[in-house]
C-alpha positions in Angstrom: 35.5 234.3 -25.8 32.4 235.9 -24.6 34.6 238.5 -23.5 36.7 238.5 -26.5 33.9 239.0 -29.1 32.6 241.9 -27.3 35.8 243.8 -26.8 36.1 243.6 -30.7 32.9 244.7 -31.1 33.8 247.8 -28.8 36.8 248.6 -30.7 34.9 248.5 -34.3 32.3 250.7 -32.7 34.9 253.2 -31.1 36.6 253.5 -34.6 33.3 254.0 -36.3 32.0 256.6 -34.4 35.1 258.6 -33.0 37.6 257.9 -35.8 35.3 257.8 -38.6 36.6 254.6 -39.8 33.7 252.4 -41.9 32.6 249.3 -40.0 30.4 246.4 -41.4 28.7 245.3 -38.5 26.6 242.5 -40.9 30.0 241.5 -42.0 30.0 238.1 -40.0 26.4 237.7 -39.1 25.6 234.6 -39.4 21.7 235.1 -38.5 22.0 237.5 -42.0 23.8 234.9 -43.9 20.7 232.2 -42.9 18.2 234.7 -44.2 20.5 235.4 -47.3 20.3 231.7 -48.2 16.6 231.8 -47.6 16.5 234.6 -50.2 18.8 233.0 -52.5 16.6 229.6 -52.5 13.2 231.9 -52.8 14.4 234.9 -55.1 17.8 233.9 -56.7 19.8 236.5 -55.1 21.1 237.2 -51.5 19.7 239.3 -49.5 21.4 243.6 -48.8 25.0 243.7 -48.8 25.4 239.8 -47.9 28.7 238.3 -48.9 29.4 234.4 -49.1 31.5 235.1 -46.0 27.9 235.5 -44.1 26.5 232.9 -46.3 29.2 230.1 -45.1 28.7 231.4 -41.5 25.4 231.2 -41.9 25.1 227.6 -43.1 28.4 226.6 -40.5 25.9 227.9 -37.7 23.1 225.2 -39.1 25.9 222.8 -39.1 26.9 223.4 -36.2 23.1 223.2 -34.4 23.0 219.8 -36.0 25.8 218.1 -35.2 26.5 219.9 -31.6 23.9 222.2 -30.4 23.4 226.0 -30.0 27.5 227.0 -29.3 26.9 230.2 -31.1 24.8 231.2 -28.2 26.4 229.7 -25.6 30.2 231.4 -26.8 30.0 234.0 -29.4 26.6 236.2 -29.5 27.0 239.5 -28.1 23.3 239.8 -26.9 23.7 236.2 -25.4 26.6 237.6 -23.1 25.2 240.8 -22.1 21.8 239.6 -21.2 23.5 236.6 -18.9 25.1 239.8 -17.7 21.9 241.7 -16.7 20.2 238.1 -15.8 23.0 237.8 -13.0 22.8 241.4 -12.2 18.9 241.2 -11.3 19.5 237.7 -9.5 21.9 239.5 -7.6 19.7 242.3 -6.5 16.5 239.9 -5.6 14.8 241.2 -8.7 15.3 238.5 -10.7 11.7 236.3 -11.4 11.5 233.1 -13.2 8.5 232.8 -16.0 7.0 229.3 -15.2 4.3 227.2 -16.7 1.1 228.3 -19.1 3.1 231.7 -18.9 6.6 230.6 -20.2 4.9 228.5 -23.0 3.1 231.2 -24.3 6.1 233.6 -23.9 7.8 231.1 -26.1 5.7 231.3 -29.1 7.1 235.1 -29.1 10.3 234.3 -31.1 8.8 232.0 -33.6 6.5 234.5 -34.1 9.6 237.0 -34.7 11.4 234.5 -37.4 8.6 234.1 -39.4 7.7 237.6 -39.5 11.6 238.4 -40.2 12.0 235.9 -43.0 8.5 236.7 -44.5 9.8 240.6 -44.9 13.2 239.4 -45.3 11.8 237.0 -48.7 9.7 240.3 -49.9 12.3 242.8 -50.2 15.4 241.1 -50.5 16.3 243.2 -47.4 17.3 242.2 -44.1 14.5 243.2 -42.2 16.1 242.3 -38.7 17.9 245.4 -39.0 15.1 246.9 -38.4 14.5 246.1 -34.5 17.8 244.0 -33.9 18.9 245.6 -30.2 22.8 244.3 -31.3 22.4 246.5 -34.7 20.8 249.4 -33.3 23.2 250.0 -30.5 26.8 249.3 -32.4 25.6 251.7 -35.5 24.1 254.1 -32.9 20.5 253.5 -35.0 22.1 253.8 -38.2 20.9 252.8 -41.8 17.4 251.3 -42.3 17.3 251.0 -38.1 13.5 251.6 -37.1 13.7 253.7 -34.1 10.3 252.6 -32.6 11.1 249.1 -33.4 15.0 248.8 -32.1 13.9 251.3 -28.8 11.1 249.0 -27.7 13.6 245.9 -28.3 16.5 247.3 -26.3 14.0 248.5 -23.3 12.6 244.5 -23.7 16.4 243.4 -23.9 17.3 245.1 -20.9 14.8 245.3 -18.6 13.6 242.1 -19.3 17.1 240.3 -18.7 17.3 242.1 -15.4 14.1 240.9 -14.2 13.0 237.7 -16.0 16.3 235.2 -16.6 17.7 234.9 -20.1 14.6 236.7 -20.9 15.3 237.8 -24.6 17.5 234.5 -25.6 14.1 232.5 -24.1 11.4 234.6 -25.9 12.1 237.3 -28.1 15.6 235.7 -30.3 14.9 234.8 -33.8 18.2 233.0 -34.0 17.2 231.3 -31.4 13.9 230.1 -32.6 15.9 228.9 -35.7 18.5 226.8 -33.7 15.9 225.0 -32.4 13.9 224.1 -35.0 17.7 222.7 -36.9 18.4 221.1 -33.5 15.8 218.5 -34.8 17.5 217.7 -38.3 14.8 215.4 -39.1 11.9 217.2 -38.9 13.5 220.1 -41.7 14.3 216.5 -43.6 10.8 215.8 -43.6 9.7 219.5 -44.4 12.2 218.8 -47.5 10.4 215.5 -48.5 6.7 217.0 -48.3 8.0 220.4 -50.6 9.5 217.1 -53.2 6.3 215.3 -53.1 3.6 218.4 -53.4 5.8 219.1 -56.5 5.5 215.7 -57.8 1.7 216.4 -57.6 2.3 219.8 -59.4 1.2 221.5 -55.7 3.8 224.8 -55.9 3.6 226.6 -52.4 5.1 229.8 -51.3 8.5 229.4 -49.7 7.2 231.3 -46.5 4.7 228.6 -45.9 7.3 225.8 -45.1 8.8 228.8 -43.2 5.6 228.8 -41.0 5.3 225.2 -40.5 9.1 224.9 -39.4 8.3 227.7 -36.3 5.0 225.6 -35.7 6.7 222.4 -35.5 9.8 223.9 -33.6 7.5 225.9 -31.5 5.7 222.5 -30.4 8.3 220.7 -30.2 10.2 223.3 -27.4 6.7 223.8 -25.2 6.1 219.9 -24.9 10.3 218.9 -24.9 9.2 216.2 -27.2 12.1 213.6 -27.1 12.8 213.5 -30.8 16.1 212.1 -31.9 18.6 214.7 -32.2 22.1 213.9 -34.3 24.1 216.3 -31.8 27.1 214.6 -30.7 27.4 216.6 -27.7 25.2 216.2 -25.0 25.7 216.9 -21.2 25.0 213.1 -19.0 25.0 213.1 -15.6 26.1 209.6 -14.3 23.5 208.4 -11.5 26.2 206.2 -9.6 28.3 209.1 -9.1 26.3 211.9 -8.4 26.2 212.5 -5.0 22.7 214.9 -5.6 24.2 218.0 -3.8 22.0 219.8 -6.7 25.4 222.1 -7.8 24.6 221.6 -11.3 21.0 223.2 -10.9 22.0 226.1 -9.1 24.6 227.2 -11.5 22.6 226.2 -14.7 22.1 229.7 -16.1 19.2 228.3 -18.3 17.3 227.4 -15.4 17.3 224.1 -16.1 17.1 221.3 -13.8 20.1 219.2 -14.5 20.5 217.4 -11.3 17.0 215.5 -11.9 18.1 214.6 -15.4 20.3 211.8 -16.8 20.5 213.1 -20.4 19.9 217.0 -20.8 17.6 217.4 -23.8 16.2 220.4 -22.9 15.9 222.9 -25.8 17.4 225.8 -23.5 20.4 224.4 -23.1 23.6 226.1 -25.2 26.2 223.7 -23.5 28.0 226.2 -21.9 29.5 223.7 -19.6 29.4 225.5 -16.4 27.5 223.0 -15.1 29.8 220.5 -15.7 32.7 222.4 -14.0 30.2 222.7 -10.8 30.2 219.3 -10.3 32.7 218.4 -6.9 32.5 214.9 -7.9 34.8 213.5 -10.7 32.8 212.0 -13.6 29.6 212.6 -12.4 28.4 215.1 -14.9 30.2 214.8 -18.3 30.0 216.4 -21.5 29.9 213.0 -23.5 32.2 211.0 -21.3 34.5 213.6 -21.0 35.0 216.1 -17.8 36.0 218.9 -20.0 34.3 221.9 -19.6 35.8 223.9 -22.8 35.3 220.9 -25.3 32.3 223.0 -26.9 34.8 225.7 -27.3 37.8 223.9 -29.2 34.5 222.6 -31.5 32.6 226.3 -31.6 36.1 227.8 -32.8 37.1 225.4 -35.3 34.0 225.6 -37.0 34.1 229.8 -37.2 38.1 229.5 -38.5 37.0 226.7 -41.0 33.8 228.9 -41.9 35.8 232.3 -41.9 38.7 230.6 -44.5 35.8 228.9 -46.6 34.1 232.1 -46.9 37.0 234.5 -47.9 37.3 232.1 -50.4 
């Protein structure tokens, strides 16, 4: 599925560049859909050239994150796929390093700051601010409409060089979609913010929408760096059955995110995107499962169904 998405993107780019066929690279962007949802709630209109398809895909991504985890990051996102490629290349050449401790926690704040800045300017102009720096959009449009050459150039450099020297650098530290996915993982926090909104409204206190976005970003960051064990609704979880585990450590070695799966009973880590590679790597039948099913491609079925349903609903 990852490679299929890359192939489709490349076909669209080739047709656009060499055959002058118009390609709308924003049409199926769920992050644009989420930003449009925010602009609609705040301004009463959709951002930029966003359509109902984007809106439904954005809502589907949020629902998917709440119920099943960060499946988009693992199976669909072309930046995630390329980030994995560059990271593996760096590891193979012995030039990949792991950021740990205070530095790791400090760097994780960047994606929440970038998310807040992106939402803030999008709300102000009803125009997708992410288009100015998004490395994917800059590359596939060959620095097309609304792309800021400086912002996009820096983002592309950080994406390629960062991913080569540090495992999944963009995904962990800079991706605003990763930030918003982490925020919605803990749905009860969003419910609490919504409840706060109505309580303040009842007392006649009207705070700008962007204030609540800032609160959500701050809470998401704190929960991530502290790995706070809050209750999740997520229906898919990687589970290690201690009575069957032979403690070979294969699950930890094969984890793209560098999570120490071998020492977890369940994997609550915010970086886990349910790729299932740890389950496949486990040599002991039943020792590591997704829920209680040893089917590595179970999340793939879920994400495929979600995308198909979103596309059908969006086009109607």
